[in-house]
C-alpha positions as CSV (number, residue, x, y, z in Angstrom):
1,M,-162.7,146.8,61.0
2,K,-160.5,145.7,57.9
3,I,-159.5,148.2,55.7
4,P,-158.6,147.3,52.0
5,G,-154.8,146.7,51.2
6,F,-152.8,148.5,48.5
7,L,-156.2,148.5,46.5
8,F,-157.7,151.1,48.8
9,L,-155.4,153.4,46.7
10,S,-155.7,157.1,46.6
11,I,-158.8,156.9,48.8
12,M,-158.5,160.5,49.1
13,F,-160.9,162.6,50.4
14,F,-162.8,164.2,53.2
15,A,-164.5,167.4,56.2
16,A,-164.7,171.3,57.2
17,A,-167.1,174.2,56.2
18,A,-170.5,173.8,54.6
19,S,-169.9,175.5,52.0
20,A,-167.2,172.6,50.9
21,Q,-169.9,170.1,51.3
22,A,-172.2,171.3,49.4
23,D,-170.2,171.6,46.5
24,F,-168.6,168.2,47.1
25,C,-172.9,167.5,46.8
26,H,-173.1,169.0,43.3
27,I,-170.2,168.2,41.4
28,K,-170.2,167.0,37.7
29,N,-167.8,164.6,36.0
30,T,-165.6,166.1,33.7
31,S,-162.5,163.4,34.3
32,F,-163.4,160.1,33.5
33,K,-165.7,158.1,30.7
34,E,-166.6,154.9,29.6
35,G,-163.8,152.6,28.6
36,E,-160.9,154.4,31.0
37,R,-158.4,151.7,32.4
38,V,-155.9,152.9,34.7
39,V,-153.4,149.8,36.1
40,F,-151.1,150.4,39.2
41,K,-148.4,148.6,40.7
42,A,-147.9,148.4,44.5
43,Y,-144.6,148.3,46.5
44,Y,-143.6,147.3,49.9
45,N,-140.2,147.7,52.1
46,M,-139.2,147.2,55.5
47,S,-135.7,148.4,54.7
48,P,-134.0,150.7,52.0
49,I,-135.2,147.8,49.3
50,W,-138.3,148.2,47.7
51,I,-140.2,144.9,46.7
52,Q,-142.8,144.8,43.8
53,A,-145.8,143.4,45.8
54,G,-148.8,143.7,43.8
55,N,-151.4,145.3,41.6
56,A,-154.2,146.8,40.9
57,E,-156.6,147.9,37.7
58,F,-159.8,150.0,37.5
59,T,-162.2,150.0,34.4
60,V,-165.2,152.2,34.1
61,A,-168.2,150.8,31.8
62,S,-171.4,152.7,30.9
63,E,-174.1,150.4,31.7
64,M,-178.1,150.7,32.8
65,L,-179.2,149.9,36.3
66,D,-183.0,150.2,37.1
67,K,-183.6,152.5,34.3
68,K,-180.7,154.9,34.8
69,K,-177.3,155.2,33.3
70,V,-174.9,154.5,35.3
71,Y,-170.7,153.9,35.6
72,H,-170.0,150.5,36.3
73,I,-166.7,150.8,37.8
74,S,-164.4,147.9,39.2
75,G,-161.6,147.6,40.9
76,I,-159.7,145.0,41.5
77,G,-156.3,144.3,43.3
78,R,-154.3,141.2,44.2
79,T,-150.8,140.6,45.9
80,Q,-148.2,139.4,43.5
81,K,-147.6,135.5,44.0
82,S,-144.0,135.0,45.4
83,Y,-145.3,137.9,48.0
84,E,-148.4,135.6,49.2
85,W,-146.5,134.1,52.1
86,F,-146.0,137.4,54.0
87,Y,-149.8,138.9,53.5
88,K,-152.2,138.0,50.9
89,V,-154.6,140.2,49.1
90,N,-157.6,139.2,46.2
91,D,-160.1,142.3,46.3
92,K,-162.9,143.3,44.1
93,Y,-164.5,146.4,44.0
94,E,-167.6,147.4,42.2
95,T,-169.5,150.7,42.1
96,Y,-172.6,152.0,40.1
97,L,-172.8,155.3,40.0
98,D,-175.7,157.6,38.4
99,Q,-174.2,159.2,35.8
100,E,-176.1,162.1,36.3
101,T,-175.3,162.9,39.9
102,L,-172.5,160.8,40.5
103,F,-173.7,159.1,43.6
104,P,-173.6,155.8,43.9
105,Q,-176.8,153.3,43.1
106,R,-174.9,149.6,44.0
107,F,-172.0,148.9,45.8
108,V,-170.4,145.2,45.9
109,R,-167.0,144.3,48.1
110,N,-165.7,140.5,47.9
111,V,-162.2,140.7,49.5
112,N,-159.7,138.4,50.8
113,E,-157.0,139.5,52.7
114,G,-154.8,137.6,54.8
115,G,-158.0,135.0,54.7
116,F,-160.4,137.6,56.0
117,K,-163.0,137.6,53.8
118,I,-166.0,140.0,53.6
119,Y,-168.7,140.0,51.0
120,N,-171.3,142.7,51.5
121,Y,-173.9,143.9,48.7
122,V,-175.6,147.3,49.4
123,N,-178.4,148.9,47.4
124,F,-178.7,153.2,48.1
125,N,-181.6,154.8,48.2
126,H,-180.4,158.7,48.3
127,S,-184.2,159.8,48.2
128,S,-185.0,158.1,51.3
129,G,-182.0,158.4,52.7
130,K,-181.1,154.5,53.3
131,A,-178.7,152.1,52.5
132,V,-179.9,148.7,52.2
133,S,-177.0,146.0,52.5
134,T,-176.5,142.1,53.3
135,N,-177.0,142.9,56.5
136,G,-179.5,145.2,57.2
137,V,-181.0,148.6,56.1
138,F,-179.0,151.5,57.4
139,D,-179.7,155.5,57.5
140,V,-176.9,157.1,55.3
141,P,-176.6,161.1,54.9
142,K,-177.1,163.3,52.0
143,C,-174.1,162.8,49.4
144,T,-173.1,159.7,50.7
145,Q,-170.3,157.5,48.7
146,D,-169.3,154.4,49.0
147,V,-165.6,153.5,49.6
148,L,-164.7,153.2,45.4
149,S,-167.3,155.7,43.9
150,A,-165.5,158.6,46.7
151,V,-162.6,157.9,44.2
152,Y,-163.9,158.7,41.1
153,F,-166.6,161.4,42.6
154,A,-163.3,163.4,44.0
155,R,-161.8,163.1,40.6
156,N,-164.1,166.0,40.0
157,I,-162.7,168.5,42.6
158,D,-161.7,171.2,41.1
159,Y,-158.3,171.9,43.7
160,N,-157.7,175.1,42.6
161,K,-160.6,176.5,44.6
162,Y,-159.2,175.9,47.8
163,K,-155.7,177.2,49.8
164,K,-153.3,175.1,51.0
165,G,-154.4,173.1,54.4
166,D,-158.3,173.2,53.4
167,K,-159.8,170.3,54.2
168,I,-163.0,168.9,51.7
169,P,-165.6,167.1,53.6
170,F,-167.1,164.1,52.3
171,S,-169.6,160.9,54.0
172,M,-168.8,157.4,53.4
173,F,-170.7,154.4,53.9
174,L,-168.2,150.8,54.4
175,D,-169.0,148.0,56.6
176,D,-172.5,149.2,57.5
177,K,-171.4,152.3,59.1
178,V,-171.2,156.0,58.2
179,Y,-167.8,157.6,58.0
180,D,-167.4,161.6,58.3
181,L,-164.1,161.9,56.4
182,Y,-162.1,164.3,54.7
183,I,-160.0,165.3,52.2
184,R,-156.6,167.7,52.8
185,Y,-155.3,169.9,49.8
186,V,-151.4,169.8,50.6
187,G,-150.5,172.0,47.5
188,K,-149.0,172.0,44.1
189,E,-145.5,170.1,43.1
190,Q,-143.7,168.2,40.4
191,I,-142.8,164.4,41.5
192,E,-140.9,160.9,39.8
193,T,-142.5,158.1,39.8
194,K,-141.5,154.8,38.2
195,Y,-143.5,156.0,34.7
196,G,-141.9,159.4,34.5
197,K,-142.2,163.0,36.0
198,F,-145.4,164.7,36.3
199,N,-147.3,168.4,37.6
200,A,-149.0,167.0,40.2
201,I,-151.5,167.7,43.0
202,K,-150.4,166.6,46.6
203,I,-153.4,165.7,49.0
204,A,-153.7,164.2,51.7
205,P,-156.7,161.8,53.3
206,L,-158.1,161.3,56.7
207,L,-157.7,157.2,57.0
208,I,-160.3,155.0,59.7
209,D,-157.6,152.8,61.4
210,G,-157.5,149.2,59.8
211,T,-155.3,146.3,59.7
212,I,-153.0,147.4,57.3
213,F,-153.3,151.4,57.3
214,K,-153.1,153.2,60.4
215,G,-155.1,156.2,60.9
216,G,-155.2,159.5,60.4
217,E,-153.2,161.6,57.3
218,K,-150.0,159.6,57.3
219,M,-150.7,158.7,53.3
220,E,-149.5,160.8,50.7
221,V,-151.4,161.0,47.5
222,W,-150.3,163.1,44.1
223,V,-152.9,163.2,41.6
224,S,-152.2,164.3,37.9
225,D,-152.6,168.4,37.2
226,D,-154.6,168.5,34.4
227,A,-158.5,167.4,33.8
228,N,-158.2,163.7,34.7
229,H,-156.9,163.9,38.4
230,I,-155.5,160.5,38.1
231,P,-153.7,159.3,40.8
232,L,-150.0,159.2,40.0
233,R,-148.4,158.1,43.2
234,I,-149.7,156.8,46.8
235,S,-147.5,156.9,49.6
236,S,-148.1,155.6,53.4
237,P,-146.7,153.4,56.4
238,I,-148.4,150.6,57.4
239,L,-148.0,148.7,60.7
240,I,-144.8,147.2,59.6
241,G,-142.7,149.1,57.0
242,S,-144.4,151.0,54.1
243,I,-146.0,150.9,50.8
244,K,-146.0,152.8,47.9
245,V,-148.1,152.3,44.6
246,D,-147.3,154.0,41.2
247,M,-149.8,154.4,38.2
248,M,-148.1,152.7,35.4
249,Q,-150.1,152.0,32.7
250,Y,-153.6,154.2,31.6
251,S,-156.3,153.8,28.4
252,G,-159.2,155.8,27.1
253,L,-158.8,159.0,29.1
254,R,-161.1,161.8,29.1
255,N,-158.7,164.6,28.4
256,P,-155.5,165.0,27.4
257,F,-152.6,163.8,29.8
258,T,-151.0,167.1,29.8
259,S,-149.5,166.8,33.1
260,L,-146.8,164.3,32.3
261,I,-143.6,166.4,32.0
262,K,-141.3,162.9,31.0
263,K,-142.1,159.6,30.1
264,K,-139.3,157.0,32.0
């Protein structure tokens, strides 16, 4: 299975107690709204020098889908043209979230990573526990997320409820398979990124083995310690070298960006 490149950003979530799973199934949206836009820059190194390797942009719109109000969320990631000789990424992910439940209704994955292309179109029927993809019909458990909806769903987790080391579970449907994953809550700390200095929440997602990322909890993610829970930095080793992704632009936030201590 291929894992999205740097665009897979802060997919940061995942499994332990049944009570934690129940909390994940009933989260309400308090962290984002229509009109939000967040831009990231990705950096790569296999030496002391970090090279800007690509960009990613996430946007939120409000639409109607099958008579339901949904958030249409798009994530687009591309490598810098000067870096495409090494590994070219041109990815687009779209999810349509029910505005009441935050469960995905539709998911579209259209990626080209190093010449490996995937197009998958999925409609979710949560009441029947089915996902109808480009390739067939599949059973999915309660509260299943797609790879992009999971980011926005998990931004609404109240991390103050958890102790350091706790795992937060969820199920994700990707490439016609269901994965039982988790986010480990690491704690709170201050972090300096290329944008500025922040109060942050640190988490570690369980990753699936892919062509870029190694499996396990090797990725570190810092999100803003405010009501927005915007990913600020993602750091991870990859098969060759390591990557770092920093938030560099934002607009249309739902809440005050109080985690920012000082901008560079």
